[in-house]
C-alpha positions in Angstrom: -0.1 0.0 0.0 3.1 2.1 0.5 1.6 3.6 4.0 4.6 4.9 5.7 6.7 5.5 2.7 8.3 8.8 2.7 9.7 10.2 -0.8 12.0 13.0 -1.4 10.1 15.4 -4.2 13.2 16.9 -6.4 10.3 19.3 -8.4 9.6 21.4 -5.3 12.4 23.3 -2.9 13.4 21.5 0.0 13.9 24.7 1.8 11.7 27.6 1.5 11.5 30.9 3.8 11.7 34.5 4.4 11.5 37.7 6.7 10.2 41.0 6.6 11.4 43.9 8.5 9.5 47.2 8.7 10.9 50.5 10.6 9.1 53.6 11.1 11.5 56.0 12.4 9.0 59.0 12.1 5.3 59.6 11.1 7.0 60.5 7.5 9.2 57.9 6.9 9.0 54.1 6.1 11.5 51.8 5.5 10.7 48.0 4.8 13.4 45.0 3.9 12.0 41.8 2.8 14.1 38.4 1.6 13.4 35.0 0.9 15.7 32.0 0.2 14.4 28.6 -2.2 16.7 25.8 -2.6 17.5 24.3 -5.7 15.1 22.1 -7.8 14.2 20.0 -10.7 11.2 20.4 -12.3 9.3 17.7 -14.3 6.8 19.0 -16.7 3.7 17.3 -18.2 5.7 17.3 -21.4 8.7 14.7 -19.7 5.9 12.0 -19.7 4.8 12.7 -23.6 8.7 12.6 -24.8 10.0 10.5 -22.2 13.4 11.0 -23.7 15.1 12.3 -20.3 15.7 16.1 -21.9 12.2 17.7 -22.3 10.2 18.7 -19.7 13.0 18.7 -17.4 14.3 22.2 -15.9 16.7 22.5 -13.1 16.3 25.6 -10.9 19.4 26.7 -9.2 18.6 27.8 -5.2 18.5 31.7 -4.9 18.3 34.5 -2.3 16.1 37.4 -3.2 16.7 40.9 -1.1 14.1 43.8 -1.7 13.7 46.9 0.2 11.5 50.0 -0.1 11.6 53.6 1.1 8.5 55.8 1.5 8.2 59.3 2.7 5.0 61.5 3.3 6.1 65.0 1.8 3.1 66.6 2.7 -0.2 65.1 4.4 -1.3 62.4 2.3 1.3 62.6 -0.7 3.8 59.7 -0.3 6.9 59.6 -2.6 8.3 55.7 -2.7 11.3 54.3 -3.7 11.5 50.2 -4.3 14.4 48.2 -5.1 13.5 44.5 -6.5 16.3 41.8 -6.4 19.1 44.1 -5.0 21.7 41.3 -5.1 20.6 40.9 -9.2 20.4 37.1 -8.7 19.3 36.6 -12.1 18.6 32.8 -11.9 15.1 31.5 -12.8 12.6 30.9 -10.3 9.8 29.0 -12.0 9.6 26.4 -14.9 10.8 27.9 -18.1 10.7 31.6 -17.2 12.8 34.8 -17.9 15.4 35.9 -15.7 14.3 38.8 -13.2 17.0 41.3 -12.9 17.5 44.0 -10.3 14.9 46.7 -11.0 14.8 50.5 -9.1 11.1 51.5 -9.0 10.0 55.0 -8.0 6.2 56.3 -7.7 3.7 58.1 -5.4 0.4 58.1 -4.3 -2.0 60.6 -2.5 -4.4 59.5 0.0 -7.4 62.0 0.2 
């Protein structure tokens, strides 16, 4: 029956975790840092079953550590300026099956709350 059998599944990371820290030194300033880690994995897509050639439908994904940060400042009541840094360490390895690399991004913007 297989009851009690344990199998290591390679298509999901064995280790995944993260943290978020939010610091508000004043009413107008907010600093946020977030990070996560995922270990390597070998993903098997349905096309691996269809072709069964040991090549197609298999994707090896490296482990990766991602660090993000954002700073928000309230210039006047209700008007917030923001700067976000995504993937600060520029880890360009893929994270999902056959996806594009995600490079470092620096984003800026504002929002106004009535």
